[in-house]
C-alpha positions in Angstrom: 131.5 35.6 106.0 130.2 37.3 109.1 127.2 39.6 108.8 127.8 43.2 108.1 126.4 44.2 111.5 129.4 42.4 113.0 131.7 44.2 110.7 130.9 47.7 111.9 133.4 47.5 114.8 136.0 46.7 112.3 134.8 49.5 110.0 134.7 52.0 112.8 138.3 51.2 113.4 139.2 51.7 109.8 141.9 54.2 109.6 141.7 56.3 106.4 145.0 57.9 105.8 145.5 59.8 102.5 149.1 60.1 101.4 150.8 61.9 98.6 154.2 61.7 97.1 156.2 64.7 98.0 158.1 65.9 94.9 161.5 67.4 95.7 161.9 71.1 95.2 164.2 72.2 92.4 165.3 75.2 94.5 166.9 73.1 97.3 170.5 71.9 96.8 170.3 69.0 99.3 166.8 67.7 98.6 165.8 64.5 100.4 164.5 61.6 98.3 160.8 61.7 97.4 158.7 60.1 100.1 155.1 59.6 101.2 153.6 62.2 103.5 150.4 61.9 105.6 147.8 64.6 105.1 144.8 63.3 107.2 144.3 60.5 109.8 141.9 59.2 112.3 142.8 57.3 115.4 141.5 53.7 115.4 139.5 52.8 118.4 137.6 49.8 119.6 133.8 50.4 119.3 130.7 48.2 119.4 127.9 48.3 116.9 125.2 48.5 119.6 121.9 47.0 118.3 123.4 46.4 114.8 122.6 50.0 113.8 125.3 50.1 111.1 126.0 47.9 108.2 123.8 46.1 105.8 124.2 44.2 102.6 125.1 46.3 99.6 125.9 49.4 101.7 128.1 52.3 100.7 129.7 54.3 103.5 131.2 57.8 102.7 133.8 59.6 104.8 134.3 63.3 104.2 138.0 64.1 104.9 139.6 67.6 105.0 143.2 67.3 103.8 146.0 69.7 104.6 148.3 68.9 101.7 147.5 68.0 98.2 149.4 66.6 95.2 149.4 63.5 93.1 150.1 60.6 93.4 147.9 59.6 96.3 147.5 56.4 98.4 145.0 55.5 101.1 145.6 53.2 104.1 142.8 51.2 105.7 143.2 49.3 108.9 141.2 46.6 110.7 143.5 47.0 113.7 140.9 46.3 116.4 138.5 44.2 114.2 137.5 40.7 115.3 136.1 39.8 111.9 137.5 40.3 108.4 136.5 43.6 106.7 135.5 43.2 103.1 135.6 46.2 100.9 133.9 45.5 97.6 134.9 48.7 96.0 136.4 52.1 97.0 136.4 55.5 95.4 137.7 59.0 96.2 136.3 62.2 94.8 136.5 65.9 95.6 133.5 66.9 97.7 130.9 69.2 96.1 129.6 70.1 99.6 128.0 67.9 102.2 128.0 64.3 101.0 127.8 65.3 97.3 130.8 64.6 95.1 132.3 66.0 91.9 132.4 63.0 89.6 134.8 64.7 87.2 137.3 64.8 90.0 137.2 61.2 91.2 139.3 58.1 91.1 138.8 54.4 91.7 140.9 53.0 94.5 142.6 49.6 93.8 144.6 47.2 95.9 147.2 45.2 93.9 145.3 46.1 90.7 142.0 44.8 92.1 138.9 46.9 93.1 138.1 44.8 96.2 140.0 43.5 99.2 139.4 41.7 102.4 141.3 43.0 105.4 141.9 40.3 108.1 141.5 41.2 111.8 144.5 43.1 113.1 145.8 44.0 109.6 146.2 47.1 107.4 146.4 47.6 103.7 147.6 50.4 101.5 146.0 51.2 98.2 147.8 51.3 94.9 149.1 54.8 94.1 146.7 56.8 91.9 146.7 60.3 90.3 144.1 62.8 91.2 144.2 66.6 91.4 143.9 67.2 95.2 144.2 70.9 96.1 145.6 71.7 99.5 143.0 72.4 102.2 140.2 70.6 100.2 137.5 68.2 101.2 137.4 64.8 99.7 134.9 62.0 99.9 136.1 58.4 100.4 133.4 56.0 99.5 133.5 52.3 100.5 131.1 49.7 99.1 130.7 46.8 101.6 
């Protein structure tokens, strides 16, 4: 496996997209079928890890995300669209932010991929997590933590 300093370009391209399952309203007569709706996204871009500043063995990276919508179930999409090396995620977790980089452990959930806690994303690929339930209020801040 490539060193983590070479994985930062792939990680910097990692698109975190939190989705929720939109439940149909009982009030509407012609309600569309339930579907996934995006609530936050970042544009992937090619970036270099100048001087190997980012990434080291046994590193956890945390992204604070402000979501517009909220409701269970949730899914997260990760991409290695511009990566030149595989991106290994050893574990991932989502939690409501308690301010700054702090989290509320009582409002957290492990993120899995096909029932497994880890995944390796090949260059140019994307993955979508398994659905998971978590109380996610609209207009809240959540912390997505990735253990590399």
